[in-house]
N, CA, C and O atoms as a GROMACS GRO file, in nm:
protein
  608
    1MET      N    1   3.393   1.711  -8.622
    1MET     CA    2   3.290   1.798  -8.570
    1MET      C    3   3.220   1.874  -8.682
    1MET      O    4   3.100   1.901  -8.674
    2SER      N    5   3.294   1.908  -8.785
    2SER     CA    6   3.232   1.987  -8.892
    2SER      C    7   3.118   1.912  -8.959
    2SER      O    8   3.016   1.973  -8.993
    3ALA      N    9   3.131   1.782  -8.978
    3ALA     CA   10   3.022   1.704  -9.038
    3ALA      C   11   2.899   1.704  -8.948
    3ALA      O   12   2.786   1.708  -8.996
    4VAL      N   13   2.920   1.699  -8.819
    4VAL     CA   14   2.809   1.703  -8.722
    4VAL      C   15   2.740   1.838  -8.731
    4VAL      O   16   2.617   1.846  -8.736
    5LEU      N   17   2.819   1.943  -8.733
    5LEU     CA   18   2.761   2.077  -8.739
    5LEU      C   19   2.682   2.097  -8.868
    5LEU      O   20   2.576   2.160  -8.867
    6ARG      N   21   2.734   2.045  -8.980
    6ARG     CA   22   2.661   2.058  -9.106
    6ARG      C   23   2.528   1.983  -9.099
    6ARG      O   24   2.426   2.033  -9.147
    7ALA      N   25   2.529   1.865  -9.041
    7ALA     CA   26   2.404   1.788  -9.028
    7ALA      C   27   2.304   1.860  -8.938
    7ALA      O   28   2.185   1.868  -8.969
    8LEU      N   29   2.353   1.914  -8.827
    8LEU     CA   30   2.264   1.982  -8.734
    8LEU      C   31   2.212   2.114  -8.790
    8LEU      O   32   2.105   2.159  -8.751
    9ALA      N   33   2.286   2.174  -8.881
    9ALA     CA   34   2.240   2.299  -8.942
    9ALA      C   35   2.106   2.279  -9.012
    9ALA      O   36   2.023   2.370  -9.017
   10GLY      N   37   2.085   2.159  -9.065
   10GLY     CA   38   1.957   2.128  -9.129
   10GLY      C   39   1.843   2.112  -9.031
   10GLY      O   40   1.727   2.101  -9.070
   11ALA      N   41   1.876   2.111  -8.902
   11ALA     CA   42   1.775   2.100  -8.795
   11ALA      C   43   1.786   2.222  -8.703
   11ALA      O   44   1.761   2.213  -8.583
   12GLU      N   45   1.824   2.335  -8.762
   12GLU     CA   46   1.836   2.461  -8.689
   12GLU      C   47   1.932   2.452  -8.570
   12GLU      O   48   1.913   2.518  -8.468
   13ASN      N   49   2.036   2.371  -8.586
   13ASN     CA   50   2.139   2.351  -8.484
   13ASN      C   51   2.084   2.294  -8.353
   13ASN      O   52   2.138   2.321  -8.246
   14TRP      N   53   1.979   2.218  -8.363
   14TRP     CA   54   1.916   2.159  -8.245
   14TRP      C   55   1.934   2.008  -8.248
   14TRP      O   56   1.877   1.940  -8.334
   15ILE      N   57   2.010   1.954  -8.155
   15ILE     CA   58   2.020   1.809  -8.142
   15ILE      C   59   1.881   1.753  -8.112
   15ILE      O   60   1.844   1.646  -8.161
   16GLU      N   61   1.804   1.826  -8.030
   16GLU     CA   62   1.670   1.783  -7.991
   16GLU      C   63   1.577   1.767  -8.112
   16GLU      O   64   1.480   1.691  -8.106
   17LYS      N   65   1.605   1.836  -8.219
   17LYS     CA   66   1.525   1.826  -8.341
   17LYS      C   67   1.584   1.721  -8.435
   17LYS      O   68   1.509   1.645  -8.497
   18TRP      N   69   1.716   1.717  -8.446
   18TRP     CA   70   1.781   1.627  -8.540
   18TRP      C   71   1.764   1.481  -8.499
   18TRP      O   72   1.733   1.396  -8.582
   19TRP      N   73   1.784   1.452  -8.371
   19TRP     CA   74   1.783   1.313  -8.324
   19TRP      C   75   1.647   1.244  -8.350
   19TRP      O   76   1.646   1.134  -8.405
   20PRO      N   77   1.535   1.305  -8.312
   20PRO     CA   78   1.406   1.240  -8.341
   20PRO      C   79   1.382   1.223  -8.491
   20PRO      O   80   1.320   1.125  -8.533
   21GLN      N   81   1.431   1.315  -8.572
   21GLN     CA   82   1.418   1.300  -8.717
   21GLN      C   83   1.495   1.176  -8.764
   21GLN      O   84   1.449   1.101  -8.850
   22LEU      N   85   1.613   1.156  -8.706
   22LEU     CA   86   1.693   1.038  -8.741
   22LEU      C   87   1.619   0.911  -8.700
   22LEU      O   88   1.610   0.816  -8.777
   23GLU      N   89   1.566   0.911  -8.578
   23GLU     CA   90   1.495   0.792  -8.530
   23GLU      C   91   1.371   0.761  -8.614
   23GLU      O   92   1.338   0.644  -8.634
   24ALA      N   93   1.303   0.863  -8.662
   24ALA     CA   94   1.180   0.845  -8.738
   24ALA      C   95   1.203   0.812  -8.885
   24ALA      O   96   1.112   0.765  -8.953
   25ALA      N   97   1.322   0.836  -8.934
   25ALA     CA   98   1.350   0.818  -9.077
   25ALA      C   99   1.341   0.670  -9.116
   25ALA      O  100   1.392   0.582  -9.047
   26ARG      N  101   1.274   0.645  -9.228
   26ARG     CA  102   1.269   0.507  -9.281
   26ARG      C  103   1.404   0.468  -9.338
   26ARG      O  104   1.444   0.352  -9.331
   27LYS      N  105   1.474   0.565  -9.392
   27LYS     CA  106   1.609   0.542  -9.444
   27LYS      C  107   1.695   0.655  -9.389
   27LYS      O  108   1.664   0.773  -9.406
   28HIS      N  109   1.802   0.618  -9.324
   28HIS     CA  110   1.889   0.720  -9.266
   28HIS      C  111   1.972   0.789  -9.374
   28HIS      O  112   2.022   0.724  -9.466
   29PRO      N  113   1.985   0.920  -9.363
   29PRO     CA  114   2.065   0.993  -9.461
   29PRO      C  115   2.211   0.947  -9.460
   29PRO      O  116   2.263   0.905  -9.357
   30GLU      N  117   2.274   0.956  -9.575
   30GLU     CA  118   2.414   0.918  -9.584
   30GLU      C  119   2.497   1.000  -9.486
   30GLU      O  120   2.480   1.121  -9.475
   31GLY      N  121   2.585   0.933  -9.416
   31GLY     CA  122   2.671   1.000  -9.318
   31GLY      C  123   2.608   1.016  -9.181
   31GLY      O  124   2.673   1.064  -9.088
   32SER      N  125   2.481   0.976  -9.167
   32SER     CA  126   2.414   0.998  -9.038
   32SER      C  127   2.472   0.910  -8.927
   32SER      O  128   2.466   0.948  -8.810
   33PHE      N  129   2.528   0.794  -8.962
   33PHE     CA  130   2.588   0.711  -8.858
   33PHE      C  131   2.705   0.783  -8.792
   33PHE      O  132   2.720   0.781  -8.670
   34LYS      N  133   2.789   0.847  -8.873
   34LYS     CA  134   2.904   0.919  -8.817
   34LYS      C  135   2.858   1.035  -8.728
   34LYS      O  136   2.920   1.064  -8.626
   35VAL      N  137   2.751   1.100  -8.768
   35VAL     CA  138   2.696   1.210  -8.687
   35VAL      C  139   2.642   1.154  -8.556
   35VAL      O  140   2.672   1.208  -8.449
   36ALA      N  141   2.563   1.047  -8.564
   36ALA     CA  142   2.508   0.986  -8.442
   36ALA      C  143   2.620   0.937  -8.351
   36ALA      O  144   2.610   0.949  -8.229
   37ASN      N  145   2.724   0.882  -8.409
   37ASN     CA  146   2.839   0.834  -8.331
   37ASN      C  147   2.905   0.950  -8.256
   37ASN      O  148   2.935   0.938  -8.137
   38ALA      N  149   2.928   1.060  -8.325
   38ALA     CA  150   2.989   1.176  -8.260
   38ALA      C  151   2.898   1.232  -8.151
   38ALA      O  152   2.945   1.272  -8.044
   39LEU      N  153   2.768   1.235  -8.178
   39LEU     CA  154   2.675   1.284  -8.076
   39LEU      C  155   2.672   1.191  -7.955
   39LEU      O  156   2.661   1.237  -7.841
   40ALA      N  157   2.682   1.061  -7.978
   40ALA     CA  158   2.687   0.967  -7.866
   40ALA      C  159   2.812   0.992  -7.781
   40ALA      O  160   2.806   0.985  -7.659
   41MET      N  161   2.923   1.022  -7.847
   41MET     CA  162   3.045   1.053  -7.771
   41MET      C  163   3.032   1.186  -7.699
   41MET      O  164   3.101   1.211  -7.600
   42ALA      N  165   2.944   1.272  -7.748
   42ALA     CA  166   2.922   1.402  -7.685
   42ALA      C  167   2.829   1.392  -7.565
   42ALA      O  168   2.800   1.493  -7.500
   43ALA      N  169   2.782   1.272  -7.536
   43ALA     CA  170   2.689   1.253  -7.423
   43ALA      C  171   2.767   1.255  -7.292
   43ALA      O  172   2.788   1.152  -7.228
   44SER      N  173   2.809   1.373  -7.254
   44SER     CA  174   2.890   1.389  -7.134
   44SER      C  175   2.836   1.498  -7.042
   44SER      O  176   2.903   1.541  -6.948
   45ASP      N  177   2.713   1.541  -7.069
   45ASP     CA  178   2.652   1.647  -6.987
   45ASP      C  179   2.507   1.610  -6.957
   45ASP      O  180   2.420   1.630  -7.041
   46PRO      N  181   2.481   1.556  -6.837
   46PRO     CA  182   2.346   1.508  -6.806
   46PRO      C  183   2.239   1.616  -6.804
   46PRO      O  184   2.121   1.584  -6.796
   47THR      N  185   2.276   1.742  -6.812
   47THR     CA  186   2.176   1.848  -6.813
   47THR      C  187   2.119   1.873  -6.953
   47THR      O  188   2.024   1.950  -6.968
   48GLN      N  189   2.176   1.808  -7.054
   48GLN     CA  190   2.136   1.833  -7.193
   48GLN      C  191   2.052   1.718  -7.247
   48GLN      O  192   2.046   1.611  -7.187
   49PHE      N  193   1.986   1.741  -7.361
   49PHE     CA  194   1.906   1.639  -7.428
   49PHE      C  195   1.991   1.515  -7.451
   49PHE      O  196   2.094   1.522  -7.518
   50LEU      N  197   1.948   1.402  -7.397
   50LEU     CA  198   2.022   1.275  -7.404
   50LEU      C  199   2.167   1.291  -7.359
   50LEU      O  200   2.253   1.210  -7.396
   51GLY      N  201   2.195   1.393  -7.281
   51GLY     CA  202   2.330   1.418  -7.231
   51GLY      C  203   2.425   1.476  -7.334
   51GLY      O  204   2.544   1.494  -7.305
   52MET      N  205   2.376   1.505  -7.454
   52MET     CA  206   2.462   1.547  -7.565
   52MET      C  207   2.488   1.696  -7.566
   52MET      O  208   2.395   1.777  -7.570
   53ARG      N  209   2.614   1.729  -7.562
   53ARG     CA  210   2.654   1.870  -7.573
   53ARG      C  211   2.786   1.875  -7.648
   53ARG      O  212   2.887   1.821  -7.603
   54LEU      N  213   2.784   1.939  -7.761
   54LEU     CA  214   2.904   1.944  -7.845
   54LEU      C  215   3.010   2.036  -7.785
   54LEU      O  216   2.979   2.138  -7.725
   55PRO      N  217   3.135   1.997  -7.804
   55PRO     CA  218   3.245   2.078  -7.750
   55PRO      C  219   3.296   2.183  -7.848
   55PRO      O  220   3.413   2.223  -7.842
   56ALA      N  221   3.208   2.228  -7.937
   56ALA     CA  222   3.250   2.327  -8.036
   56ALA      C  223   3.135   2.423  -8.065
   56ALA      O  224   3.018   2.389  -8.046
   57THR      N  225   3.169   2.542  -8.111
   57THR     CA  226   3.067   2.640  -8.146
   57THR      C  227   3.001   2.600  -8.278
   57THR      O  228   3.065   2.542  -8.365
   58PHE      N  229   2.872   2.630  -8.290
   58PHE     CA  230   2.798   2.593  -8.411
   58PHE      C  231   2.838   2.677  -8.531
   58PHE      O  232   2.832   2.628  -8.644
   59ASP      N  233   2.878   2.800  -8.510
   59ASP     CA  234   2.903   2.888  -8.624
   59ASP      C  235   3.044   2.877  -8.681
   59ASP      O  236   3.063   2.895  -8.801
   60THR      N  237   3.144   2.849  -8.596
   60THR     CA  238   3.283   2.847  -8.644
   60THR      C  239   3.357   2.718  -8.611
   60THR      O  240   3.474   2.703  -8.649
   61CYS      N  241   3.293   2.625  -8.540
   61CYS     CA  242   3.353   2.497  -8.503
   61CYS      C  243   3.478   2.514  -8.415
   61CYS      O  244   3.570   2.433  -8.419
   62GLU      N  245   3.478   2.621  -8.338
   62GLU     CA  246   3.589   2.641  -8.245
   62GLU      C  247   3.566   2.561  -8.118
   62GLU      O  248   3.453   2.550  -8.069
   63VAL      N  249   3.673   2.505  -8.065
   63VAL     CA  250   3.665   2.425  -7.943
   63VAL      C  251   3.625   2.514  -7.826
   63VAL      O  252   3.679   2.623  -7.807
   64ILE      N  253   3.530   2.465  -7.746
   64ILE     CA  254   3.491   2.529  -7.621
   64ILE      C  255   3.563   2.450  -7.512
   64ILE      O  256   3.525   2.338  -7.480
   65GLU      N  257   3.666   2.510  -7.455
   65GLU     CA  258   3.760   2.439  -7.368
   65GLU      C  259   3.693   2.362  -7.254
   65GLU      O  260   3.727   2.247  -7.228
   66GLU      N  261   3.598   2.425  -7.186
   66GLU     CA  262   3.533   2.359  -7.073
   66GLU      C  263   3.459   2.233  -7.118
   66GLU      O  264   3.466   2.130  -7.052
   67ARG      N  265   3.389   2.242  -7.229
   67ARG     CA  266   3.316   2.126  -7.280
   67ARG      C  267   3.412   2.018  -7.330
   67ARG      O  268   3.388   1.899  -7.310
   68TRP      N  269   3.520   2.061  -7.394
   68TRP     CA  270   3.618   1.965  -7.444
   68TRP      C  271   3.682   1.891  -7.327
   68TRP      O  272   3.705   1.770  -7.335
   69ALA      N  273   3.712   1.962  -7.219
   69ALA     CA  274   3.770   1.898  -7.100
   69ALA      C  275   3.671   1.795  -7.043
   69ALA      O  276   3.712   1.687  -7.000
   70ASN      N  277   3.542   1.828  -7.044
   70ASN     CA  278   3.440   1.736  -6.995
   70ASN      C  279   3.434   1.613  -7.086
   70ASN      O  280   3.424   1.500  -7.037
   71TRP      N  281   3.442   1.634  -7.216
   71TRP     CA  282   3.442   1.525  -7.314
   71TRP      C  283   3.562   1.433  -7.287
   71TRP      O  284   3.547   1.311  -7.281
   72LEU      N  285   3.679   1.493  -7.271
   72LEU     CA  286   3.800   1.414  -7.252
   72LEU      C  287   3.796   1.331  -7.124
   72LEU      O  288   3.855   1.223  -7.119
   73ARG      N  289   3.729   1.380  -7.020
   73ARG     CA  290   3.720   1.303  -6.896
   73ARG      C  291   3.652   1.168  -6.919
   73ARG      O  292   3.671   1.075  -6.840
   74GLN      N  293   3.573   1.157  -7.025
   74GLN     CA  294   3.505   1.031  -7.058
   74GLN      C  295   3.591   0.938  -7.144
   74GLN      O  296   3.558   0.821  -7.162
   75ASP      N  297   3.699   0.991  -7.197
   75ASP     CA  298   3.788   0.913  -7.283
   75ASP      C  299   3.862   0.810  -7.198
   75ASP      O  300   3.924   0.847  -7.099
   76PRO      N  301   3.858   0.681  -7.234
   76PRO     CA  302   3.926   0.580  -7.153
   76PRO      C  303   4.074   0.609  -7.128
   76PRO      O  304   4.126   0.578  -7.021
   77VAL      N  305   4.142   0.667  -7.225
   77VAL     CA  306   4.284   0.697  -7.208
   77VAL      C  307   4.305   0.800  -7.098
   77VAL      O  308   4.408   0.797  -7.030
   78VAL      N  309   4.210   0.889  -7.079
   78VAL     CA  310   4.217   0.989  -6.972
   78VAL      C  311   4.154   0.935  -6.845
   78VAL      O  312   4.208   0.952  -6.736
   79ALA      N  313   4.039   0.870  -6.858
   79ALA     CA  314   3.963   0.822  -6.742
   79ALA      C  315   4.037   0.715  -6.662
   79ALA      O  316   4.010   0.697  -6.544
   80ILE      N  317   4.129   0.646  -6.725
   80ILE     CA  318   4.202   0.541  -6.653
   80ILE      C  319   4.274   0.597  -6.530
   80ILE      O  320   4.294   0.526  -6.432
   81GLU      N  321   4.311   0.723  -6.535
   81GLU     CA  322   4.382   0.783  -6.422
   81GLU      C  323   4.296   0.796  -6.298
   81GLU      O  324   4.347   0.792  -6.186
   82THR      N  325   4.164   0.810  -6.316
   82THR     CA  326   4.075   0.820  -6.200
   82THR      C  327   3.995   0.692  -6.177
   82THR      O  328   3.933   0.676  -6.072
   83GLN      N  329   3.995   0.601  -6.274
   83GLN     CA  330   3.913   0.481  -6.265
   83GLN      C  331   3.994   0.352  -6.251
   83GLN      O  332   3.938   0.242  -6.261
   84ALA      N  333   4.123   0.363  -6.229
   84ALA     CA  334   4.209   0.244  -6.223
   84ALA      C  335   4.163   0.146  -6.115
   84ALA      O  336   4.164   0.026  -6.138
   85ASP      N  337   4.123   0.196  -5.999
   85ASP     CA  338   4.077   0.106  -5.892
   85ASP      C  339   3.956   0.025  -5.937
   85ASP      O  340   3.947  -0.094  -5.906
   86ASN      N  341   3.865   0.087  -6.009
   86ASN     CA  342   3.748   0.015  -6.060
   86ASN      C  343   3.789  -0.089  -6.164
   86ASN      O  344   3.733  -0.199  -6.166
   87LEU      N  345   3.884  -0.056  -6.248
   87LEU     CA  346   3.932  -0.151  -6.348
   87LEU      C  347   3.996  -0.272  -6.282
   87LEU      O  348   3.982  -0.384  -6.332
   88CYS      N  349   4.064  -0.252  -6.172
   88CYS     CA  350   4.127  -0.363  -6.099
   88CYS      C  351   4.023  -0.461  -6.045
   88CYS      O  352   4.052  -0.579  -6.028
   89ARG      N  353   3.904  -0.414  -6.017
   89ARG     CA  354   3.799  -0.497  -5.960
   89ARG      C  355   3.719  -0.576  -6.064
   89ARG      O  356   3.636  -0.660  -6.028
   90LEU      N  357   3.744  -0.551  -6.192
   90LEU     CA  358   3.672  -0.623  -6.296
   90LEU      C  359   3.711  -0.771  -6.296
   90LEU      O  360   3.825  -0.806  -6.267
   91LYS      N  361   3.615  -0.856  -6.328
   91LYS     CA  362   3.644  -0.999  -6.340
   91LYS      C  363   3.722  -1.027  -6.467
   91LYS      O  364   3.798  -1.125  -6.473
   92ALA      N  365   3.706  -0.944  -6.567
   92ALA     CA  366   3.780  -0.958  -6.693
   92ALA      C  367   3.779  -0.824  -6.764
   92ALA      O  368   3.684  -0.746  -6.753
   93LEU      N  369   3.885  -0.799  -6.835
   93LEU     CA  370   3.895  -0.680  -6.919
   93LEU      C  371   3.952  -0.727  -7.052
   93LEU      O  372   4.070  -0.759  -7.063
   94ASP      N  373   3.867  -0.730  -7.153
   94ASP     CA  374   3.904  -0.782  -7.284
   94ASP      C  375   3.896  -0.669  -7.385
   94ASP      O  376   3.791  -0.606  -7.402
   95ILE      N  377   4.005  -0.642  -7.452
   95ILE     CA  378   4.013  -0.532  -7.547
   95ILE      C  379   4.069  -0.587  -7.677
   95ILE      O  380   4.171  -0.656  -7.677
   96ASP      N  381   4.003  -0.557  -7.786
   96ASP     CA  382   4.062  -0.587  -7.915
   96ASP      C  383   4.032  -0.472  -8.011
   96ASP      O  384   3.939  -0.394  -7.990
   97CYS      N  385   4.112  -0.465  -8.115
   97CYS     CA  386   4.100  -0.354  -8.207
   97CYS      C  387   4.156  -0.395  -8.342
   97CYS      O  388   4.258  -0.463  -8.350
   98GLY      N  389   4.088  -0.353  -8.447
   98GLY     CA  390   4.136  -0.382  -8.581
   98GLY      C  391   4.258  -0.299  -8.618
   98GLY      O  392   4.265  -0.180  -8.588
   99GLU      N  393   4.353  -0.363  -8.682
   99GLU     CA  394   4.474  -0.293  -8.727
   99GLU      C  395   4.443  -0.187  -8.833
   99GLU      O  396   4.521  -0.095  -8.857
  100LYS      N  397   4.326  -0.203  -8.898
  100LYS     CA  398   4.286  -0.110  -9.004
  100LYS      C  399   4.163  -0.030  -8.962
  100LYS      O  400   4.086   0.015  -9.047
  101ASP      N  401   4.147  -0.011  -8.833
  101ASP     CA  402   4.030   0.059  -8.780
  101ASP      C  403   4.016   0.196  -8.847
  101ASP      O  404   4.106   0.279  -8.839
  102GLN      N  405   3.902   0.217  -8.912
  102GLN     CA  406   3.882   0.342  -8.987
  102GLN      C  407   3.866   0.464  -8.898
  102GLN      O  408   3.871   0.577  -8.947
  103PHE      N  409   3.847   0.442  -8.768
  103PHE     CA  410   3.840   0.553  -8.673
  103PHE      C  411   3.973   0.573  -8.601
  103PHE      O  412   3.986   0.659  -8.515
  104ASN      N  413   4.072   0.491  -8.638
  104ASN     CA  414   4.207   0.497  -8.581
  104ASN      C  415   4.208   0.473  -8.431
  104ASN      O  416   4.292   0.527  -8.359
  105LEU      N  417   4.114   0.391  -8.383
  105LEU     CA  418   4.104   0.364  -8.240
  105LEU      C  419   4.221   0.281  -8.189
  105LEU      O  420   4.244   0.276  -8.068
  106LEU      N  421   4.295   0.216  -8.277
  106LEU     CA  422   4.406   0.135  -8.230
  106LEU      C  423   4.512   0.219  -8.159
  106LEU      O  424   4.580   0.168  -8.070
  107TYR      N  425   4.525   0.344  -8.195
  107TYR     CA  426   4.626   0.426  -8.127
  107TYR      C  427   4.586   0.455  -7.983
  107TYR      O  428   4.669   0.449  -7.893
  108GLY      N  429   4.459   0.487  -7.962
  108GLY     CA  430   4.410   0.505  -7.826
  108GLY      C  431   4.412   0.375  -7.748
  108GLY      O  432   4.446   0.373  -7.630
  109ALA      N  433   4.377   0.264  -7.816
  109ALA     CA  434   4.380   0.133  -7.750
  109ALA      C  435   4.521   0.100  -7.705
  109ALA      O  436   4.541   0.050  -7.594
  110ARG      N  437   4.618   0.126  -7.789
  110ARG     CA  438   4.758   0.099  -7.752
  110ARG      C  439   4.801   0.183  -7.632
  110ARG      O  440   4.870   0.134  -7.544
  111ARG      N  441   4.760   0.310  -7.630
  111ARG     CA  442   4.793   0.396  -7.516
  111ARG      C  443   4.726   0.346  -7.389
  111ARG      O  444   4.787   0.343  -7.283
  112PHE      N  445   4.598   0.306  -7.401
  112PHE     CA  446   4.522   0.255  -7.288
  112PHE      C  447   4.588   0.129  -7.233
  112PHE      O  448   4.606   0.115  -7.112
  113VAL      N  449   4.624   0.038  -7.322
  113VAL     CA  450   4.686  -0.089  -7.281
  113VAL      C  451   4.824  -0.064  -7.221
  113VAL      O  452   4.862  -0.130  -7.124
  114ARG      N  453   4.899   0.029  -7.275
  114ARG     CA  454   5.029   0.062  -7.216
  114ARG      C  455   5.011   0.107  -7.072
  114ARG      O  456   5.087   0.067  -6.984
  115ARG      N  457   4.910   0.191  -7.048
  115ARG     CA  458   4.885   0.239  -6.912
  115ARG      C  459   4.834   0.127  -6.821
  115ARG      O  460   4.870   0.121  -6.704
  116LEU      N  461   4.750   0.036  -6.876
  116LEU     CA  462   4.708  -0.080  -6.799
  116LEU      C  463   4.829  -0.160  -6.753
  116LEU      O  464   4.837  -0.203  -6.638
  117ASN      N  465   4.923  -0.180  -6.844
  117ASN     CA  466   5.046  -0.254  -6.810
  117ASN      C  467   5.125  -0.181  -6.702
  117ASN      O  468   5.173  -0.244  -6.608
  118GLU      N  469   5.140  -0.051  -6.716
  118GLU     CA  470   5.214   0.027  -6.616
  118GLU      C  471   5.150   0.018  -6.478
  118GLU      O  472   5.219   0.016  -6.377
  119LEU      N  473   5.016   0.012  -6.476
  119LEU     CA  474   4.944   0.006  -6.348
  119LEU      C  475   4.925  -0.137  -6.298
  119LEU      O  476   4.871  -0.158  -6.190
  120GLY      N  477   4.969  -0.235  -6.377
  120GLY     CA  478   4.956  -0.374  -6.336
  120GLY      C  479   4.812  -0.424  -6.336
  120GLY      O  480   4.777  -0.511  -6.256
  121ILE      N  481   4.729  -0.371  -6.424
  121ILE     CA  482   4.588  -0.410  -6.432
  121ILE      C  483   4.574  -0.524  -6.533
  121ILE      O  484   4.612  -0.511  -6.649
  122ALA      N  485   4.519  -0.636  -6.486
  122ALA     CA  486   4.504  -0.754  -6.571
  122ALA      C  487   4.407  -0.725  -6.686
  122ALA      O  488   4.304  -0.661  -6.668
  123HIS      N  489   4.443  -0.774  -6.804
  123HIS     CA  490   4.361  -0.753  -6.923
  123HIS      C  491   4.407  -0.848  -7.033
  123HIS      O  492   4.514  -0.909  -7.024
  124ARG      N  493   4.327  -0.858  -7.136
  124ARG     CA  494   4.364  -0.929  -7.258
  124ARG      C  495   4.351  -0.828  -7.371
  124ARG      O  496   4.250  -0.758  -7.381
  125TYR      N  497   4.454  -0.818  -7.455
  125TYR     CA  498   4.450  -0.725  -7.568
  125TYR      C  499   4.496  -0.796  -7.693
  125TYR      O  500   4.595  -0.870  -7.693
  126GLU      N  501   4.423  -0.772  -7.801
  126GLU     CA  502   4.462  -0.828  -7.928
  126GLU      C  503   4.426  -0.731  -8.040
  126GLU      O  504   4.315  -0.679  -8.045
  127GLU      N  505   4.522  -0.709  -8.129
  127GLU     CA  506   4.496  -0.638  -8.254
  127GLU      C  507   4.475  -0.744  -8.361
  127GLU      O  508   4.550  -0.842  -8.368
  128PHE      N  509   4.375  -0.725  -8.443
  128PHE     CA  510   4.344  -0.824  -8.546
  128PHE      C  511   4.345  -0.757  -8.683
  128PHE      O  512   4.324  -0.636  -8.692
  129PRO      N  513   4.368  -0.834  -8.788
  129PRO     CA  514   4.384  -0.776  -8.922
  129PRO      C  515   4.251  -0.744  -8.991
  129PRO      O  516   4.212  -0.809  -9.088
  130ASP      N  517   4.184  -0.642  -8.938
  130ASP     CA  518   4.056  -0.601  -8.997
  130ASP      C  519   4.030  -0.457  -8.953
  130ASP      O  520   4.116  -0.393  -8.892
  131ASN      N  521   3.910  -0.408  -8.986
  131ASN     CA  522   3.876  -0.271  -8.948
  131ASN      C  523   3.776  -0.271  -8.833
  131ASN      O  524   3.777  -0.362  -8.750
  132HIS      N  525   3.690  -0.171  -8.826
  132HIS     CA  526   3.597  -0.153  -8.715
  132HIS      C  527   3.459  -0.211  -8.745
  132HIS      O  528   3.377  -0.228  -8.655
  133SER      N  529   3.434  -0.242  -8.872
  133SER     CA  530   3.299  -0.279  -8.916
  133SER      C  531   3.289  -0.427  -8.949
  133SER      O  532   3.386  -0.488  -8.994
  134GLY      N  533   3.170  -0.484  -8.928
  134GLY     CA  534   3.146  -0.621  -8.965
  134GLY      C  535   3.239  -0.719  -8.896
  134GLY      O  536   3.285  -0.815  -8.958
  135VAL      N  537   3.267  -0.696  -8.772
  135VAL     CA  538   3.363  -0.781  -8.701
  135VAL      C  539   3.294  -0.863  -8.590
  135VAL      O  540   3.354  -0.892  -8.486
  136ASP      N  541   3.168  -0.898  -8.614
  136ASP     CA  542   3.098  -0.981  -8.516
  136ASP      C  543   3.171  -1.112  -8.490
  136ASP      O  544   3.160  -1.167  -8.380
  137TYR      N  545   3.244  -1.162  -8.588
  137TYR     CA  546   3.319  -1.286  -8.571
  137TYR      C  547   3.420  -1.277  -8.456
  137TYR      O  548   3.465  -1.379  -8.404
  138ARG      N  549   3.455  -1.155  -8.416
  138ARG     CA  550   3.549  -1.138  -8.304
  138ARG      C  551   3.488  -1.183  -8.172
  138ARG      O  552   3.559  -1.206  -8.074
  139MET      N  553   3.356  -1.196  -8.168
  139MET     CA  554   3.291  -1.245  -8.046
  139MET      C  555   3.334  -1.388  -8.016
  139MET      O  556   3.325  -1.432  -7.901
  140ASP      N  557   3.380  -1.461  -8.118
  140ASP     CA  558   3.432  -1.595  -8.094
  140ASP      C  559   3.556  -1.591  -8.004
  140ASP      O  560   3.589  -1.689  -7.938
  141GLU      N  561   3.623  -1.477  -8.003
  141GLU     CA  562   3.740  -1.458  -7.916
  141GLU      C  563   3.700  -1.401  -7.780
  141GLU      O  564   3.746  -1.449  -7.676
  142SER      N  565   3.615  -1.300  -7.781
  142SER     CA  566   3.586  -1.228  -7.657
  142SER      C  567   3.482  -1.295  -7.568
  142SER      O  568   3.497  -1.296  -7.446
  143LEU      N  569   3.378  -1.352  -7.626
  143LEU     CA  570   3.272  -1.410  -7.542
  143LEU      C  571   3.320  -1.525  -7.454
  143LEU      O  572   3.279  -1.531  -7.338
  144PRO      N  573   3.404  -1.616  -7.502
  144PRO     CA  574   3.455  -1.720  -7.413
  144PRO      C  575   3.534  -1.663  -7.294
  144PRO      O  576   3.524  -1.714  -7.183
  145VAL      N  577   3.612  -1.560  -7.318
  145VAL     CA  578   3.688  -1.496  -7.211
  145VAL      C  579   3.594  -1.438  -7.107
  145VAL      O  580   3.612  -1.458  -6.987
  146LEU      N  581   3.492  -1.367  -7.153
  146LEU     CA  582   3.397  -1.304  -7.062
  146LEU      C  583   3.309  -1.408  -6.992
  146LEU      O  584   3.280  -1.393  -6.873
  147ALA      N  585   3.267  -1.512  -7.064
  147ALA     CA  586   3.184  -1.617  -7.003
  147ALA      C  587   3.261  -1.687  -6.892
  147ALA      O  588   3.206  -1.715  -6.785
  148LYS      N  589   3.388  -1.716  -6.917
  148LYS     CA  590   3.472  -1.782  -6.815
  148LYS      C  591   3.484  -1.694  -6.690
  148LYS      O  592   3.475  -1.742  -6.578
  149ALA      N  593   3.504  -1.566  -6.712
  149ALA     CA  594   3.520  -1.473  -6.599
  149ALA      C  595   3.391  -1.463  -6.518
  149ALA      O  596   3.395  -1.456  -6.395
  150LEU      N  597   3.278  -1.462  -6.586
  150LEU     CA  598   3.150  -1.449  -6.518
  150LEU      C  599   3.106  -1.577  -6.447
  150LEU      O  600   3.034  -1.573  -6.348
  151SER      N  601   3.151  -1.691  -6.497
  151SER     CA  602   3.113  -1.818  -6.436
  151SER      C  603   3.206  -1.858  -6.322
  151SER      O  604   3.175  -1.948  -6.244
  152GLY      N  605   3.319  -1.791  -6.313
  152GLY     CA  606   3.418  -1.830  -6.211
  152GLY      C  607   3.406  -1.759  -6.081
  152GLY      O  608   3.484  -1.785  -5.990
   0.00000   0.00000   0.00000
């Protein structure tokens, strides 16, 4: 969150000002992808610009509990408790994650998959020896699974 707050400080702490600047930039500033990624995850409040509302104060980066709870409701590891019936109705659920994921998503993926197993929800899960970036080649694994499910 601190990197996001530092980036937004250059736009007077306004997501509404920072985001269009990012979109208009011919070259994105270093670190802007991580900021945009965090803001995308903050898109949990439809009353805000692009739904983005940070769960921390701009001046001290303290967690705002109500906003953080709203953020967490969107987290698959948490949302599975209220969305399990919807997951059961999917034609396919394919999850993979790099063992060296630089965002450490494999830990959440493992928790999510453990809960899928406990709930008896059909899925395919694979950890592969790579990170989170440049893994388009993984579509060779996932697209056939999804195509089969959609054609059946």
